[in-house]
N, C-alpha and C positions, 0 to 999 in steps of 0.2 A: 189613519183611522188606527187607534188603540186596540187592540185585539183584547176581546174580554176573558178573563181565567179561566182556564176550564176545571168546571169545580166536579167535576166526575173524579179526578184527579192531576194532581202538582205536585211538584219536587220539592223537597225540604231544602230550605236554605243551606243545606249542610253537604247539599249531593253533590256529585263532582261528575258523573257519566249523564248528561242531558244532552239531548241533541241540541242547544242550544249552545255547549260548550265545545258540541262535535265541529259545529260550523264554525265557533271563535279559531279552533284549532289551525281546521285546516286553512284558516285566513291566514293565520302565524307561518306554515309550513310553505305555501303556497308565495308567499312573499318575495322570499330570495328566488323563486324562480323568476319571478319580475326585476330584483336586482342586480341579475345576471345578464336578462334583456337589455335593459338598459346600459351596462357598462358594457357590455360584448358590441351593440349595435345604435344605441344613440334610438332617436327618434324612430320609431318604427308603429305602423299599425298593428300589430301581434303584442306590442307594449302597452302602448296605449288599450284596446280591448281589453288583457290581461288586468291590467291594474284598474278597469272599471269594472270588471268582476269581482276580484277581491275585494272593490272598496264598495261596491252592494253588497255585498253577503253580512253587511254591520245591519243592515235595513232588516235581516233576515234572522238571524241571532237574537238581533231587538226582541222580533215577534213573537218567538219562540219562548224569548227567557218570558215575555210580560202571559204570553197565554198560561204557560206550564211551570209559572213561577221561576223569579228571578235567587238565585243562589249567589251565595259569598264569591266563590271561584268561579261563575262567571260575572261578578262586579270587578275582581281582580284582572281576571281576561283579556275583556272584551276592551277596558280601553289599551290595556298593553299591546294589545294587536295593531289598537291606532297607532300608536306611539312606532312599533314595529313597522307599520306597512308608510306610514308620514313621513319618518325621519331616513330609513332605510332609502327610501324611492329619489328622497329628497339629496342625501348624500353622493346617490349615485349618479343622478343630473350634475351634483357640483365635481363630479371625477373630471364628466366630461364637458365637460365644462357650459353646460346649460342654460346657467343661469347671467356669468360674464362674473367680475371679481362683484359687485355689489348684490349680486343675489348672495351668493354666497355671505357676506355678512349678515343678511338677511336670516340664511339658514342658520348661523351659529346665535342668531338671538331668538329663536323660535326653539332651539334644541338649549339653548339656556332659562326659557320658561318654562320650559315643558319639567321637563329636571328638576327644577328649584319648584316649581308648584305641586310636583309631586312628591316631593321629599317632605313641604311645609304642610300638606293633610296626612302623610303619616304621621308625621311630628305630633298633630293635633289628636291624631288617633287614637295614636298610642297612650294618651293622658284624658283619655274619654271625650273627646270634645270630638263629634262628627259634621264635616264640612263636607254636605253633598256636592253631585256632579250640576254642576248648573246644565239649561238647556242651550246654553252659547258656547258648551265644549263642543255638541255634535257639530253647529253652525259654523264653529273655530276649523274642525276637521274636513268638515266638508269646502270651505276656501283653498285652506291647505289642497286638497285634495287636486279641487278645479285648478290649482295654479301648475299642479303635476300632470296633470292630463291634459295642459297647454302644452307644454314642454317635451308632452312624448307624442302631439299631432306631429306628421312628418310637413306638412305645410305651413307649418310656423316653424322649423327648423331654422330657416333665415331668418327671422325675426321676431328674435329671443324675447324683444322689449316687452312683448305681450305678455309670454308667461313671468315674467320677471316683472313686470307691474304689478299682476294679480297676487305674484307670493308678496309685495310688501303687502298689498290687502290683507292678505292673510298673516304679518307678523304685527301691523298693528291691529287685526279684532285679536291674534293671540296676547300681545301685551295686553291688550283691553280688560280681555277675561281672565289673565290671570291677578288683577290686580284687582277685580271683582272679589276672584277666591279671598284672597289677604283679606280685605273688608271683611268677608265672610267670619273669617277666621278670629279676627277682632271682634266684629261683634257677637260670637260664639262665645269667645272670651268673658267678654265683658256681663253676657246673661249666666255665663257658670259660674264667675270667680272667680277661676282655677287663673294659677299662676304658672308661669314655664320657669323651667328651673333656672336659676341664676337671676330671678326678678325678685325685688323687695316685696314682702305683703302688706 
């Protein structure tokens, strides 16, 4: 359920020190602890629980932002924290060979998509063309985190095919959502009539 904004008090869009941002920063700072646990101990209930708690804070900062006002700093920090958690955990799992060679390819594809779409959106933002985040971005992150969680469960450590299969579902959804962003960018481009540098008018 979406939280109704608190009309008695709300943060300006330029605010930085907000409760939502504090939760997001805590997520960023806690993520390296998870990476160390994964590399040092592999699949474990401690790593699984910590990963679950860190991922769950995404809903908390989202609730706080909707209640007291979305800020530009929060709009930057929230997806950054998601990427740090997901990519850092995936590469920690690749380091201990939790997904096998096939899974490593999937992690590389996810990485290329994440950085590619971030650069694509930034390119258009600098030209005044906004490509808003899609609901599918949260679903994509959830599936990625599900693959990580399965890889961290000790009972599944000896059957990595389960986590690897879910990882490839995440790859497919990640690439699909990336394609939707490209379509959104082209649609915004056609509506504004703006031309990327290097294109003929």
